[in-house]
C-alpha positions in Angstrom: -53.7 -6.9 109.8 -52.3 -8.2 106.5 -55.5 -8.7 104.6 -53.7 -10.1 101.5 -52.1 -12.8 103.6 -55.5 -13.4 105.3 -57.2 -13.8 101.9 -54.5 -16.2 100.7 -54.6 -18.5 103.7 -58.4 -18.4 104.0 -58.5 -19.7 100.4 -56.7 -22.8 101.7 -59.4 -23.4 104.2 -62.7 -22.5 102.4 -66.0 -22.5 104.1 -68.6 -24.9 102.6 -71.4 -22.7 101.1 -74.4 -22.4 103.3 -73.0 -24.3 106.3 -74.0 -22.8 109.6 -72.6 -23.9 113.0 -73.1 -22.7 116.5 -70.5 -22.3 119.3 -72.1 -24.2 122.1 -71.2 -25.3 125.7 -68.4 -27.4 124.3 -67.4 -25.1 121.4 -68.0 -26.3 117.8 -68.7 -30.0 117.1 -69.5 -31.6 113.7 -68.3 -34.1 111.2 -64.5 -33.6 110.9 -64.7 -32.9 107.1 -66.9 -29.8 107.8 -64.4 -28.1 110.3 -61.3 -27.1 108.4 -62.5 -23.5 107.9 -63.7 -23.3 111.5 -60.3 -24.4 112.8 -58.5 -21.8 110.7 -60.9 -19.1 111.9 -60.6 -20.1 115.6 -56.9 -19.7 115.2 -57.6 -16.1 114.1 -60.1 -15.6 117.0 -57.7 -17.0 119.6 -55.0 -14.5 118.5 -57.5 -11.6 118.7 -58.7 -12.8 122.2 -55.1 -13.0 123.3 -54.5 -9.4 122.2 -57.7 -8.3 123.9 -56.8 -9.9 127.2 -53.1 -9.5 127.1 -52.9 -13.2 128.0 -52.2 -16.6 126.5 -55.3 -18.3 125.1 -55.8 -22.0 124.5 -57.3 -23.9 121.5 -58.2 -27.5 122.0 -59.1 -29.7 119.0 -61.4 -32.5 120.3 -65.0 -33.7 120.2 -64.7 -35.4 123.6 -67.2 -38.3 123.9 -68.5 -37.9 120.3 -67.9 -40.7 117.7 -64.4 -40.9 116.1 -65.5 -39.4 112.8 -66.6 -36.2 114.5 -64.3 -33.4 115.7 -64.5 -30.1 117.4 -62.7 -27.1 118.8 -63.0 -24.9 121.9 -61.1 -21.9 123.2 -59.7 -21.6 126.7 -59.7 -18.3 128.5 -56.7 -16.9 130.5 -57.4 -18.7 133.9 -58.2 -22.0 132.2 -61.9 -21.3 132.2 -64.2 -21.5 129.2 -64.5 -18.8 126.6 -66.3 -15.6 127.7 -70.0 -15.6 126.5 -69.5 -12.4 124.4 -66.7 -14.1 122.5 -68.8 -17.2 121.9 -71.0 -14.9 119.8 -67.9 -13.6 117.9 -66.8 -17.3 117.4 -70.2 -18.1 115.8 -70.1 -15.0 113.6 -66.6 -15.7 112.4 -67.3 -19.4 111.7 -70.4 -18.6 109.7 -69.1 -15.6 107.7 -68.9 -16.2 104.0 -65.5 -15.8 102.4 -66.2 -12.3 101.0 -67.4 -11.2 104.5 -64.4 -12.6 106.5 -62.3 -9.4 106.5 -65.3 -7.2 107.5 -66.3 -9.6 110.3 -62.8 -9.6 111.7 -62.7 -5.8 111.6 -66.0 -5.6 113.4 -64.9 -8.0 116.1 -61.7 -5.9 116.7 -63.8 -2.8 117.0 -66.5 -4.2 119.3 -63.9 -5.9 121.6 -61.4 -3.0 121.5 -58.6 -5.3 120.3 -55.2 -3.6 120.1 -53.7 -5.1 117.0 -50.3 -3.9 117.9 -50.1 -6.1 121.0 -48.3 -9.5 120.9 -50.5 -12.6 121.0 -49.8 -16.0 122.4 -51.8 -19.2 121.8 -51.4 -22.7 123.3 -52.7 -25.6 121.2 -53.6 -29.2 122.0 -55.4 -32.0 120.3 -56.8 -35.5 121.0 -56.1 -38.8 119.2 -58.7 -38.7 116.4 -57.3 -39.4 112.9 -58.5 -35.9 111.8 -57.1 -33.9 114.7 -53.5 -33.4 113.4 -54.7 -31.9 110.1 -57.3 -29.7 111.8 -54.7 -28.5 114.3 -52.5 -27.4 111.4 -55.5 -25.3 110.2 -55.5 -23.6 113.7 -51.8 -22.9 113.4 -52.4 -21.3 110.0 -55.0 -19.0 111.6 -52.7 -18.0 114.4 -49.7 -17.5 112.2 -51.4 -15.3 109.6 -51.9 -12.7 112.3 -48.2 -12.9 113.3 -48.9 -14.5 116.6 -46.8 -16.8 118.7 -48.0 -20.3 119.5 -46.9 -23.4 121.4 -48.2 -26.7 120.1 -48.4 -29.2 123.0 -49.6 -31.9 120.5 -51.4 -34.8 122.1 -52.8 -33.7 125.5 -56.1 -34.2 127.4 -58.4 -31.3 127.4 -57.9 -30.6 131.1 -54.2 -30.6 130.7 -54.4 -27.8 128.1 -56.7 -25.8 130.5 -54.1 -26.4 133.2 -51.2 -25.2 130.9 -53.0 -22.0 130.0 -53.7 -21.2 133.7 -50.1 -21.9 134.7 -48.8 -19.6 132.0 -51.0 -16.7 132.8 -50.5 -16.9 136.6 -46.7 -16.9 136.0 -46.2 -20.2 137.6 -48.3 -19.6 140.7 -50.7 -22.4 139.8 -47.9 -24.7 138.5 -45.4 -25.2 135.7 -47.0 -25.1 132.2 -45.5 -28.4 131.2 -46.7 -32.0 131.2 -44.0 -32.9 133.6 -45.1 -30.0 135.9 -48.7 -31.3 135.8 -47.6 -34.9 136.6 -45.3 -33.8 139.4 -47.8 -31.5 141.1 -50.6 -34.0 141.1 -48.5 -37.0 142.1 -46.8 -35.2 144.9 -50.1 -34.1 146.5 -51.6 -37.6 145.9 -48.6 -39.4 147.5 -48.8 -37.2 150.6 -52.5 -37.9 151.0 -52.1 -41.7 150.5 -49.3 -41.8 153.1 -51.7 -40.3 155.6 -54.3 -43.2 155.0 -54.8 -45.8 157.7 -53.9 -48.6 155.4 -50.8 -47.1 154.0 -48.1 -49.7 153.3 -50.4 -52.6 153.9 -50.8 -53.7 150.3 -51.6 -52.7 146.8 -54.7 -50.9 145.6 -55.9 -52.0 142.2 -58.0 -49.9 139.8 -59.1 -50.9 136.3 -59.5 -47.9 134.0 -61.4 -47.8 130.7 -59.8 -45.0 128.7 -62.4 -45.0 125.9 -59.6 -45.7 123.3 -58.7 -42.0 123.7 -55.9 -39.6 124.9 -56.4 -40.5 128.5 -54.7 -43.9 128.0 -51.6 -42.2 126.6 -51.3 -39.6 129.3 -52.1 -42.0 132.1 -49.3 -44.3 130.9 -46.9 -41.3 131.0 -48.0 -40.5 134.5 -47.7 -44.1 135.9 -44.0 -43.7 136.9 -44.9 -40.7 139.1 -47.4 -42.6 141.1 -46.7 -44.6 144.3 -46.1 -48.4 143.9 -49.0 -49.1 146.2 -51.5 -47.9 143.6 -51.7 -50.2 140.6 -53.7 -48.9 137.6 -54.6 -51.2 134.8 -55.4 -49.5 131.6 -58.1 -50.9 129.2 -59.3 -49.6 125.8 -56.0 -47.8 125.2 -56.7 -47.0 121.5 -54.4 -49.6 120.0 -57.2 -51.9 118.8 -60.6 -50.3 118.7 -62.3 -47.0 117.7 -62.5 -44.0 120.0 -65.6 -44.0 122.3 -67.0 -47.1 120.6 -69.0 -49.1 123.1 -66.8 -47.8 125.9 -66.0 -44.6 127.8 -67.8 -42.7 130.6 -70.7 -41.5 128.4 -71.4 -45.1 127.2 -71.3 -46.5 130.7 -73.5 -43.7 132.1 -76.2 -43.8 129.4 -76.4 -47.6 129.0 -75.7 -48.4 132.7 -73.5 -51.3 131.9 -69.8 -52.1 131.7 -67.7 -51.0 128.6 -66.6 -53.4 126.0 -63.0 -54.6 126.5 -62.9 -54.5 130.3 -63.1 -57.8 132.2 -64.8 -57.2 135.6 -64.8 -59.4 138.6 -67.1 -58.9 141.6 -66.3 -55.9 143.8 -63.3 -54.8 141.7 -62.9 -51.0 141.5 -63.4 -49.8 137.9 -63.8 -46.5 136.3 -64.2 -45.0 132.8 -62.8 -41.8 131.2 -64.4 -40.2 128.1 -62.5 -39.5 124.9 -60.6 -36.4 126.0 -60.4 -37.3 129.7 -62.5 -34.6 131.3 -65.3 -37.0 132.6 -65.1 -40.0 134.9 -67.6 -42.4 136.4 -66.9 -45.4 138.7 -68.7 -48.7 138.8 -68.5 -52.3 140.1 -70.5 -55.6 140.1 -71.6 -57.2 143.3 -71.3 -60.9 144.0 -74.7 -61.5 142.5 -73.5 -60.0 139.2 -75.5 -56.8 139.4 -73.9 -53.7 137.9 -73.6 -50.6 140.1 -72.9 -47.2 138.6 -71.3 -44.5 140.7 -71.8 -41.3 138.6 -71.0 -37.6 139.0 -73.8 -37.2 141.6 -72.1 -39.7 144.0 -68.7 -38.3 143.2 -69.8 -34.8 144.2 -71.4 -36.3 147.4 -68.3 -38.1 148.4 -66.1 -35.1 147.9 -68.6 -32.6 149.5 -69.0 -34.6 152.7 -65.3 -35.2 153.0 -64.5 -31.5 152.6 -67.3 -30.6 155.1 -65.7 -32.9 157.7 -62.2 -31.4 157.2 -63.5 -27.8 157.3 -65.3 -28.5 160.6 -62.0 -29.9 162.0 -60.1 -26.7 161.3 -63.2 -24.7 162.5 -63.5 -22.8 159.2 -67.0 -21.7 158.4 -66.6 -21.3 154.6 -69.8 -22.0 152.8 -69.6 -25.1 150.7 -72.0 -25.6 147.8 -72.8 -28.5 145.5 -75.0 -29.1 142.5 -77.5 -32.0 142.3 -79.7 -33.8 139.7 -81.0 -37.0 141.4 -83.5 -36.2 144.3 -81.8 -38.5 146.7 -78.4 -36.8 146.3 -80.1 -33.5 147.4 -81.4 -35.1 150.5 -78.1 -36.6 151.7 -76.2 -33.4 151.0 -78.7 -31.3 152.9 -78.6 -33.8 155.8 -74.8 -33.2 156.0 -75.4 -29.4 156.0 -74.0 -28.9 152.5 -76.1 -26.3 150.6 -77.4 -27.4 147.2 -77.9 -25.0 144.3 -79.4 -25.7 140.9 -78.3 -23.9 137.7 -78.7 -24.4 134.0 -77.2 -27.5 132.6 -73.6 -27.1 131.3 -70.3 -26.9 133.1 -69.8 -23.3 132.3 -72.9 -22.4 134.3 -71.9 -24.8 137.1 -68.3 -23.3 137.2 -69.6 -19.7 137.4 -72.0 -20.6 140.2 -69.3 -22.4 142.1 -67.0 -19.3 141.9 -69.5 -17.5 144.2 -68.5 -19.6 147.2 -65.4 -20.1 149.3 -65.6 -23.8 148.4 -67.7 -24.9 145.5 -68.2 -28.5 144.3 -69.8 -29.2 141.0 -70.3 -32.3 139.0 -72.7 -33.2 136.2 -74.2 -36.7 136.4 -72.0 -37.6 133.4 -68.9 -37.3 135.6 -67.6 -33.9 134.5 -66.8 -31.7 137.5 -64.3 -30.3 139.9 -63.8 -28.3 143.1 -63.1 -24.6 143.4 -61.5 -22.8 146.3 -61.6 -19.0 146.6 -58.2 -17.3 147.0 -59.2 -16.3 150.6 -60.1 -19.9 151.5 -56.9 -21.2 150.0 -54.7 -18.7 151.7 -56.3 -19.4 155.1 -55.9 -23.2 154.7 -52.2 -22.9 153.7 -51.6 -20.6 156.6 -53.2 -23.1 159.1 -51.2 -25.9 157.6 -48.0 -24.0 158.2 -48.7 -22.2 161.5 -51.5 -24.0 163.4 -50.4 -25.2 166.9 -53.2 -27.7 167.5 -52.0 -31.0 165.9 -55.4 -32.2 164.9 -56.3 -28.9 163.2 -52.9 -28.7 161.5 -53.2 -32.2 160.1 -56.7 -31.5 158.7 -55.4 -28.3 157.2 -52.6 -30.2 155.5 -55.0 -32.7 154.0 -57.0 -29.7 152.6 -53.8 -28.2 151.3 -52.9 -31.4 149.5 -56.4 -31.6 148.0 -56.1 -28.1 146.7 -52.9 -29.1 144.9 -54.4 -32.4 143.6 -57.6 -30.8 142.2 -57.5 -29.3 138.8 -59.6 -26.2 139.5 -59.6 -25.0 135.9 -62.0 -27.6 134.6 -63.2 -31.2 135.2 -60.3 -33.6 134.9 -60.7 -37.3 134.8 -57.1 -38.0 135.9 -57.2 -35.5 138.8 -60.7 -36.5 139.9 -59.7 -40.2 139.9 -56.7 -39.4 142.2 -58.9 -37.3 144.5 -61.4 -40.1 144.7 -58.8 -42.7 145.4 -57.2 -40.6 148.1 -60.5 -40.0 149.9 -61.5 -43.7 149.7 -58.1 -44.6 151.2 -58.2 -41.9 153.9 -61.8 -42.9 154.9 -61.1 -46.7 154.5 -64.2 -47.0 152.2 -65.0 -49.7 149.7 -67.0 -48.9 146.5 -69.9 -50.7 148.1 -69.8 -48.5 151.2 -69.5 -45.4 149.0 -72.4 -46.5 146.8 -74.5 -47.0 150.0 -74.3 -43.3 150.9 -77.7 -43.1 149.3 -79.8 -45.1 146.7 -80.6 -43.2 143.6 -84.1 -43.1 142.5 -84.1 -45.2 139.3 -83.6 -42.9 136.4 -83.2 -42.8 132.6 -81.5 -40.4 130.2 -82.7 -40.3 126.6 -82.4 -38.0 123.6 -84.7 -37.2 120.8 -83.5 -35.9 117.4 -85.3 -32.7 116.3 -85.1 -30.4 113.3 -84.2 -27.4 115.5 -83.2 -27.7 119.2 -83.9 -24.0 119.7 -87.7 -24.6 119.6 -87.2 -25.8 123.2 -86.8 -23.0 125.7 -86.6 -23.6 129.5 -86.6 -21.8 132.8 -86.0 -22.6 136.5 -82.5 -24.0 135.9 -83.8 -25.9 132.9 -86.4 -27.8 135.0 -89.4 -26.3 133.2 -90.1 -26.0 129.5 -91.4 -22.7 128.3 -91.8 -23.6 124.6 -93.2 -25.3 122.6 -96.7 -24.6 123.9 -98.2 -27.5 125.7 -95.0 -29.5 126.3 -94.6 -28.7 130.0 -98.3 -29.3 130.7 -97.9 -32.7 129.0 -94.8 -33.5 131.1 -96.6 -32.5 134.3 -99.5 -34.8 133.5 -97.1 -37.7 132.7 -95.2 -37.2 136.0 -98.4 -37.5 138.0 -98.8 -41.1 136.8 -95.8 -42.4 138.7 -94.6 -42.4 142.3 -91.6 -40.2 143.4 -91.2 -39.1 139.8 -89.6 -36.1 138.1 -88.8 -35.4 134.4 -87.0 -32.6 132.7 -86.2 -31.8 129.0 -83.5 -29.4 127.6 -82.0 -28.7 124.3 -78.4 -30.0 123.7 -75.7 -27.4 123.6 -73.9 -29.1 120.7 -76.4 -30.9 118.4 -80.0 -30.8 117.3 -81.3 -33.2 120.0 -83.4 -32.7 123.1 -82.1 -34.5 126.2 -84.6 -36.1 128.6 -84.2 -37.0 132.2 -86.7 -39.0 134.1 -86.7 -40.7 137.6 -89.4 -42.7 139.4 -89.9 -45.3 142.1 -88.9 -48.2 139.9 -86.6 -48.6 136.9 -89.6 -49.9 134.9 -91.5 -46.7 135.7 -88.5 -44.4 135.1 -88.1 -46.1 131.7 -91.8 -45.7 130.9 -91.9 -42.1 132.0 -88.8 -41.3 129.9 -90.3 -42.9 126.9 -93.6 -41.1 127.2 -91.8 -37.8 127.6 -89.7 -38.5 124.6 -92.8 -39.1 122.5 -94.3 -35.8 123.8 -91.0 -34.0 122.7 -91.1 -35.8 119.3 -94.6 -34.7 118.5 -94.5 -31.2 120.0 -91.0 -30.2 119.1 -90.6 -31.4 115.6 -88.9 -34.8 116.0 -86.9 -36.2 113.1 -86.9 -39.8 111.9 -89.0 -42.6 113.4 -90.8 -42.0 116.7 -88.9 -43.2 119.8 -89.4 -46.8 120.6 -90.1 -48.2 124.1 -87.0 -49.3 126.0 
């Protein structure tokens, strides 16, 4: 390691004195002006991680659904998964090391992780459309380059596309080609084969309005349009040419506020969906003829996919265990009714992803619309063999549908584009309208809130984050509040990226869910060190 070059380049990306950041579920997130040194150091860390694993590592510059003035960065491990927990600790140590400690910290990481510094390193880089992202990406390049590592800058890509590229590169093309064209071709080919099997194939056009949150999803979806069948017409709104990223639009806005995004004109019963800023979340919605807004979130997406997969697996007489993850109580009931086991884990896609890997087929979605489906290698091999060799026509056809779904799903991470195509294919194959899908079950009315606190770490939880351990007295207060309302539940958890506590409440009516959420937010504010003015009633 050339420490003189390191010192020289580090001086170009100085760390603000006293600034402390934490690598959370989604990497680092903060105001863009605070992140230059972090980006440089994550370039260093990506090169070390590459040498430690002997594989290409990804670095994505994005803050997802955060406001446009924010930015962030996260590292992508060899198979497109999130960074290993032990290296999350290294990332935090490296980001927070003062200038005079940087060399020592790097040396310690190399020793602890047994990094062979003579090995070649390879890093893939991507960024979103924020005004700050290009400059911050260059800081990553400086970090990679100072260690003499090779890099490939994909420029503007969605977060899931970068995860996909990393996986393709490290599996030597077995998962696909590590190019945008390869991504578009693989997904579109599988989608077209599925659509051609649908009962209504060739009978008219299917229209879908898509709110792209003024983010990268609009650009990449436009690039993909020529690859899609003419029967599927996608209409892109909030494409980033007029308004700010994630401002009054996007999946997070629609989910939290439970109303349509700005900039999308909805007519009754039209199919609409929203991506978030980096296109790894998706939610669907529509308005009925009475003008009422209906949200179809990650819970219902998981339910649709899980039940469809269960039907296909039964047709090919495979007995692979399918699992799903649930938040709303009614989702749990409908999945269990359809013999789909439900498991609860800590909030955060990395926890969901790891749990889903334990099964032959694992479906996970957060309510915010981030999720995907994982197939074990054994399950995938069996399905592909049946699609090729099965003599029974019905079984063979079901196996081919499963094979196409495997190719259409981005198994590395939640992917709004991939998930959208999976949903559209299932709706077409089943002949379902949004209203019929929505009617699978009726959610208990619910409300999501957040409370700003001085230090989110004062909240500790257990039982898959459904019970608060600290601060003392908080869980007892929540239990007492829940008893006031029918069919009610409430959970609190610390955010993985900012000093806020997230609150979920459900009850028999929306009025009661709102009241319970507000009362729990007040309990959090008073017992966990709330900042600013106390939460106001909804």
